[in-house]
C-alpha positions in Angstrom: 23.5 13.3 -14.9 22.5 14.1 -11.2 20.9 17.5 -10.8 19.3 17.6 -7.6 19.2 15.4 -4.2 16.0 14.2 -2.5 16.2 12.8 1.2 13.5 10.2 1.7 12.4 9.7 5.4 10.4 6.8 6.3 9.2 5.1 9.2 8.5 1.9 7.3 11.1 0.1 5.4 12.6 -3.4 4.4 12.3 -6.0 5.4 8.7 -5.3 5.9 6.7 -5.4 2.5 3.7 -2.8 2.3 2.2 -0.2 0.0 4.7 2.5 1.6 7.7 0.4 1.1 6.6 -0.3 -2.6 6.1 3.2 -3.4 9.4 4.3 -1.9 11.5 1.6 -3.6 9.6 2.5 -7.1 10.3 5.9 -6.8 13.8 5.5 -5.7 14.6 3.6 -8.6 12.9 5.6 -11.2 13.8 9.3 -10.0 17.6 8.9 -11.3 16.3 8.9 -15.0 15.1 12.4 -14.2 18.3 13.6 -12.5 17.3 13.2 -9.1 19.4 11.3 -6.5 17.5 9.9 -3.6 19.3 9.1 -0.2 16.8 7.3 2.1 16.5 7.3 5.8 14.7 4.9 7.7 14.9 2.5 10.9 17.1 -0.3 10.5 15.8 -3.7 11.3 17.8 -4.3 14.7 19.5 -1.6 17.3 22.7 -1.0 14.9 23.3 2.0 12.8 24.0 1.0 9.0 25.0 3.2 6.1 25.6 2.5 2.8 25.9 5.2 -0.4 22.3 6.1 -0.5 20.8 4.4 2.7 20.8 5.7 6.3 19.3 3.1 8.8 19.2 4.3 12.3 18.6 1.8 15.4 15.4 1.0 16.1 13.2 -1.2 18.4 10.2 -3.3 17.5 6.6 -1.8 17.6 5.0 -4.3 19.8 1.4 -4.6 18.5 2.9 -5.0 14.9 6.2 -6.4 15.0 6.5 -6.1 11.3 7.0 -2.6 11.9 10.0 -0.7 13.9 10.5 2.6 15.7 13.6 4.6 14.8 15.7 5.3 18.2 16.6 9.0 18.5 17.3 9.5 14.6 17.7 13.2 15.1 21.3 13.6 14.6 20.9 13.2 11.0 20.5 17.2 11.7 24.0 17.9 10.2 24.0 20.3 7.1 22.0 18.4 4.7 22.8 18.5 1.3 19.3 17.4 -0.2 17.3 20.0 -2.5 14.4 18.5 -1.2 13.1 16.7 1.7 10.4 14.1 1.1 8.8 12.4 4.1 6.6 9.1 3.2 5.5 8.8 6.9 4.6 11.3 9.8 5.8 9.8 12.9 9.4 9.5 14.2 11.1 9.9 10.7 8.5 12.1 9.6 9.1 14.6 12.5 13.0 14.2 11.7 12.2 15.1 8.1 10.3 18.1 9.3 12.9 19.3 11.7 15.9 18.7 9.1 14.0 20.7 6.5 13.0 23.7 8.7 16.5 23.9 10.5 18.2 23.7 6.8 15.3 25.7 5.0 14.7 23.0 2.5 11.4 22.3 0.6 9.6 20.0 2.4 6.9 17.3 1.0 5.1 14.6 2.7 3.1 11.6 1.2 -0.2 10.5 2.9 0.0 6.7 2.4 -2.1 5.0 5.3 -5.6 5.6 7.4 -3.6 5.8 10.5 -6.6 7.4 11.9 -8.7 4.7 11.0 -11.0 3.2 14.1 -10.0 -0.4 13.1 -6.1 0.8 13.7 -6.9 2.6 16.9 -8.9 -0.3 18.1 -6.2 -3.0 17.4 -2.7 -1.8 17.5 -3.2 0.7 20.4 -2.9 -0.4 24.1 -6.3 -2.1 25.5 -7.4 0.9 27.5 -10.4 2.6 26.9 -9.1 5.9 28.3 -6.0 5.9 25.9 -8.0 4.5 22.9 -10.6 7.7 23.4 -7.8 10.0 23.6 -5.9 8.7 20.8 -9.1 8.7 18.6 -9.9 12.4 19.6 -6.2 13.9 18.8 -4.8 11.7 16.2 -6.4 13.8 13.6 -5.3 16.9 15.3 -1.5 15.6 15.2 -2.1 14.9 11.4 -3.5 18.2 10.6 -0.8 19.8 12.6 1.9 18.0 10.7 0.7 17.9 7.2 -0.2 21.7 7.5 3.7 22.1 7.9 4.4 20.9 4.7 5.3 22.9 1.5 3.1 20.3 -0.5 1.0 17.3 0.3 0.7 14.1 -1.7 -2.2 12.0 -2.1 -2.5 8.5 -4.0 -5.9 9.4 -5.0 -8.6 11.8 -5.5 -10.5 9.9 -2.5 -7.5 10.9 -0.4 -7.4 14.6 -1.4 -11.0 15.1 -0.6 -10.9 13.6 2.7 -7.8 15.6 3.9 -9.3 18.5 2.5 -12.3 17.9 4.9 -9.9 17.9 7.5 -8.8 21.6 6.7 -5.5 20.1 4.8 -4.7 22.1 1.8 -2.1 22.3 -0.9 -2.5 18.7 -1.9 -1.2 16.9 -5.3 -2.6 14.1 -6.2 0.2 11.5 -7.4 -0.4 7.9 -7.4 2.0 5.1 -6.6 3.1 3.4 -9.7 3.3 -0.2 -11.1 6.4 -1.7 -13.0 5.1 -2.8 -15.8 8.3 -4.4 -17.2 7.8 -6.8 -14.0 4.0 -6.9 -13.5 3.6 -8.0 -17.5 0.3 -9.8 -18.9 2.2 -11.9 -20.9 3.6 -13.9 -17.9 2.5 -17.6 -17.6 1.4 -18.6 -14.1 1.1 -22.6 -15.1 4.0 -23.1 -12.9 2.6 -22.0 -10.0 -0.7 -23.5 -10.7 1.2 -26.7 -10.7 2.9 -26.1 -7.6 -0.1 -25.5 -5.5 -1.8 -28.6 -7.3 -4.5 -26.7 -9.4 -6.3 -28.5 -12.1 -7.0 -27.0 -15.4 -10.7 -26.5 -14.2 -10.0 -25.1 -10.7 -10.9 -21.4 -10.4 -8.2 -19.4 -8.3 -9.2 -16.6 -6.1 -6.1 -14.8 -5.0 -5.5 -12.2 -2.2 -2.1 -10.7 -1.5 -1.2 -8.2 1.3 -1.0 -7.5 5.0 -2.7 -10.2 7.2 -4.3 -7.4 9.3 -7.6 -6.8 10.9 -8.3 -3.6 8.7 -7.9 -5.6 5.5 -11.2 -7.4 6.4 -9.8 -10.7 4.7 -12.7 -12.1 7.3 -15.1 -10.8 5.1 -13.4 -12.7 1.9 -13.2 -15.7 3.8 -17.0 -15.8 4.6 -17.7 -14.8 0.9 -15.9 -18.0 -0.1 -17.6 -20.5 2.5 -20.9 -19.1 0.5 -19.5 -19.5 -2.9 -18.4 -22.8 -2.1 -21.5 -24.1 -1.2 -22.2 -23.9 -5.1 -19.1 -23.8 -7.0 -16.7 -26.9 -5.7 -13.8 -26.1 -8.1 -12.7 -22.9 -6.6 -9.3 -22.7 -4.7 -8.1 -19.8 -2.7 -4.5 -18.4 -2.2 -3.7 -15.6 0.4 -0.2 -14.3 0.2 1.7 -12.1 3.1 2.0 -12.1 6.7 0.8 -9.9 9.7 -0.7 -9.5 13.0 -4.2 -11.3 12.0 -2.7 -14.4 10.4 -3.6 -17.1 12.9 -6.9 -15.0 13.4 -7.8 -15.7 9.6 -6.5 -19.3 9.6 -8.5 -20.2 12.2 -11.7 -18.8 10.7 -11.0 -20.7 7.7 -11.2 -23.9 9.7 -14.3 -22.4 11.4 -15.8 -22.2 8.3 -14.9 -25.3 6.9 -12.9 -24.4 4.0 -9.2 -25.0 5.2 -8.9 -27.5 2.3 -9.3 -24.9 -0.4 -7.8 -22.1 1.3 -3.9 -22.1 1.5 -1.9 -19.3 3.5 1.5 -19.4 1.5 3.0 -16.8 3.8 5.7 -14.1 2.7 5.5 -13.9 -1.4 9.1 -13.1 -2.8 9.1 -10.1 -5.5 10.4 -12.4 -7.9 7.3 -15.2 -7.3 4.8 -12.5 -7.0 4.0 -11.6 -10.5 3.7 -15.4 -11.6 1.3 -15.8 -8.8 -0.9 -12.8 -10.2 -0.7 -14.9 -13.7 -2.0 -18.1 -12.0 -5.1 -16.5 -10.5 -8.4 -15.9 -12.4 -9.5 -13.0 -10.0 -8.0 -11.0 -7.2 -10.0 -9.9 -4.3 -9.6 -7.1 -2.0 -12.4 -6.8 1.0 -10.5 -3.9 2.6 -12.1 -0.8 3.3 -8.6 1.0 4.3 -7.2 1.4 1.0 -5.8 5.0 -0.1 -5.0 3.3 -3.4 -4.1 -0.2 -3.8 -0.9 -1.2 -5.4 -1.7 -4.8 -5.2 -5.0 -4.1 -7.2 -2.9 -2.5 -9.9 -0.4 -5.0 -10.1 -3.1 -7.6 -10.5 -4.8 -5.7 -13.1 -1.5 -5.4 -14.8 -1.6 -9.0 -15.4 -4.8 -8.9 -16.9 -6.7 -10.3 -13.7 -10.2 -8.5 -12.7 -10.6 -7.3 -9.2 -13.5 -7.9 -6.7 -13.4 -5.2 -4.5 -15.0 -3.0 -1.4 -16.8 -0.2 -2.7 -15.2 2.4 -0.4 -12.7 4.8 -0.3 -9.8 4.6 -3.0 -11.3 1.2 -4.6 -14.4 2.9 -5.3 -12.1 5.2 -7.7 -10.0 2.5 -9.0 -12.7 -0.4 -9.9 -15.0 0.4 -12.5 -18.0 -2.4 -12.6 -18.2 -4.7 -15.6 -14.8 -2.9 -17.0 -11.9 -4.0 -14.8 -13.7 -5.6 -12.0 -16.8 -5.6 -9.8 -17.4 -3.4 -6.5 -19.3 -4.9 -3.5 -21.1 -3.6 -0.8 -18.4 -3.1 2.2 -18.3 -5.9 4.7 -21.1 -7.7 2.7 -19.7 -11.4 2.5 -23.0 -12.2 0.3 -22.4 -9.5 -2.0 -18.9 -10.5 -2.2 -19.6 -14.3 -3.0 -22.1 -12.9 -5.9 -19.5 -10.5 -7.4 -16.8 -13.3 -7.3 -19.4 -15.7 -9.0 -20.1 -13.4 -11.8 -16.8 -12.5 -12.5 -15.5 -16.2 -12.6 -18.2 -16.9 -15.0 -16.0 -15.1 -17.7 -12.6 -13.8 -16.6 -11.6 -12.9 -20.1 -13.8 -10.4 -21.0 -12.0 -8.1 -18.4 -8.7 -8.7 -19.3 -7.8 -5.7 -21.6 -9.5 -3.2 -19.5 -7.7 -4.4 -16.6 -4.4 -3.9 -18.8 -5.5 -0.3 -19.8 -6.2 0.6 -16.1 -2.7 -0.5 -15.0 -0.9 1.5 -18.1 -2.5 4.7 -16.6 -0.5 4.1 -13.4 2.9 2.7 -15.0 5.8 4.1 -12.7 7.2 6.2 -15.4 4.1 8.3 -15.9 3.5 8.7 -11.9 7.4 9.6 -11.5 7.1 12.2 -14.1 4.2 13.9 -11.8 6.3 13.9 -8.9 9.4 15.3 -10.9 6.9 18.3 -12.0 5.8 18.8 -8.2 9.6 18.8 -7.3 10.7 21.1 -9.9 7.8 23.8 -8.8 9.0 23.4 -5.3 12.6 24.0 -6.4 11.1 27.2 -8.2 9.1 28.6 -5.4 6.0 28.0 -7.5 3.8 26.7 -4.6 1.9 28.7 -2.0 3.3 26.6 0.9 2.6 25.8 4.4 0.4 27.4 6.6 
């Protein structure tokens, strides 16, 4: 039975796949179980307006530095009387501003999630115009805009304590930690990955190191590839699969060739959702070299399959990975330390399995959706102090 309606606004949506989209789809499927109908407002994948029962997609253009993402064109005509009880923005840009104005015009409680470190230096360096003045101005004022936007929210959602603390350093308050969830019925530790291993020609003795995610510069996949090159000098039975697409794909492919590891590294492109759980199941260890994570959904998905994680000791990964329990952390941007940690885990991956599964269970999508519903209920009752 539907009790309330929630409007989700996002600047990134299908066919792009990232942590934001994964989070949106998870909550969108789970919230109706708690009596919340979700209507989604997002850019379409063309210049056409598209509408279905629960999704409204606005005409958009490609974001040239990162073609996977699109910018909605004048989505402000959604300002008709909104029937939503709560407006929940997942990004602070064109659609986020639309959400904010919609909420204020219609006097609707407004909450926004902080999913991505858009203020990160690597983002500004790689995806903004190649003009020193523009980059300096952007670097200076991006946090000012971020603070302005999130201070207008009745509540701010952070996916980890790490993010909460960082936002508080910048004067953003009224923050609630609600992680993104994992569907344990799909990412099930009982799945068999043998067909995937057969598909990619892996022998029983081969050790498979896996990365899945955006192939972008801020993900620091170069650190992992350099670590693989070091490890390969000692262990000849390792294989690497890198799943995903992104603006740095060709750069990483060329780097693997330069490092002389192209024969053991396979870039398999976009991984369909029905294949992804089996890809995790086929792996021996998951590697996440990024220093960019606000939580790390793919890390949790890997753990749900019982796979230990070697990740950079930074931001949310520092919080999520527990050494010698569900994986090992390495010094950020240090290929040698990364190779050592991969070597240590590959010696005995099974000892990590149960702790990995237990970690993932804490983040089941049912558990985290309950936290979101609790926040919605507080907003509806007016039990939250509110914005500045």
